[in-house]
C-alpha positions, 0 to 999 in steps of 0.5 A, spaced: 500 500 500 502 506 497 498 512 499 500 519 496 496 525 498 498 532 494 497 539 497 491 544 495 495 549 491 489 554 491 489 554 499 497 555 499 496 561 494 491 564 499 496 563 505 501 566 501 497 572 500 495 573 507 501 572 510 504 577 505 499 582 507 500 581 514 507 582 513 506 589 509 501 591 515 507 589 520 512 593 516 507 599 517 506 598 524 514 600 524 514 605 519 508 609 520 506 607 528 502 614 529 496 612 524 495 606 529 494 610 535 487 610 537 487 612 545 492 615 550 495 608 552 497 606 546 504 609 545 509 609 538 514 604 542 508 599 543 506 599 536 513 599 533 514 592 538 508 589 535 510 591 528 517 588 529 514 581 532 509 581 526 515 582 521 519 576 524 513 572 525 509 573 518 516 573 515 517 566 517 510 564 515 511 567 508 517 563 507 514 557 510 508 557 506 512 559 500 516 553 500 510 548 500 508 551 493 514 547 490 513 540 493 509 535 489 506 531 495 504 533 502 504 526 505 506 519 503 504 513 507 507 506 506 508 499 510 514 501 512 514 509 513 510 515 513 514 521 509 511 528 512 512 534 508 505 537 510 509 543 513 516 546 512 518 544 519 516 537 518 521 532 519 520 528 513 521 520 513 519 517 520 519 509 520 512 506 524 517 503 529 518 510 532 511 512 532 508 511 539 501 513 539 496 517 534 491 521 536 486 526 533 486 533 536 481 539 535 477 538 528 483 539 523 489 536 526 492 529 528 498 529 533 503 523 532 507 521 538 514 519 536 521 517 540 525 522 542 531 519 538 527 522 531 528 529 533 535 528 536 537 525 529 534 531 525 538 538 524 533 543 524 535 550 522 532 556 526 526 558 522 524 550 523 525 550 530 521 557 531 515 554 527 515 548 530 515 551 537 509 556 535 505 550 532 506 545 537 508 546 544 510 539 545 514 539 539 520 535 542 515 529 543 510 529 538 508 532 531 502 535 528 499 534 521 493 539 519 489 538 513 489 545 512 493 545 505 491 538 504 487 534 498 483 530 503 479 530 509 481 529 516 477 523 517 480 519 511 487 521 513 486 519 520 484 512 518 490 511 513 495 513 518 492 509 523 490 503 519 497 503 516 500 503 523 496 498 526 498 493 520 505 495 521 504 493 529 501 486 527 506 484 522 512 486 526 509 482 532 507 476 528 514 476 525 517 476 532 513 470 534 
């Protein structure tokens, strides 16, 4: 069994446009903060600090979504491993024996708990670490797969991942006996 899940390019395009608009808006916070003063408690310095935070956050977001646009597939699932390319900061290839538990969280996400050795073997740049932390506060123990940019529903994705993981557990357990 080999399942490939592709991206929805129109959602990625929309994400690029929105992150670019928010980035431009953050730059205006820095350049023209007096436009955004609405009451006595707002100070130019506070608005500029918000602008700097926005520039950092939305630059990283824009860069990460732009990188997704050129990838061919988001997820590849087979009997031996799962390749997660659904986000810029994704870990890529994860073997089934490294996966401890799979859970649904919220309405559009799946959390996959993995061995800590998976994170130790990966070299992540600063942007990837920042985005992993911003998207998952438990980022050293689990990964989160969202169907926001995927070309399939969350139920279908969850079923495919859990069935393949259970089949792998059965075949490895039976081969050990």
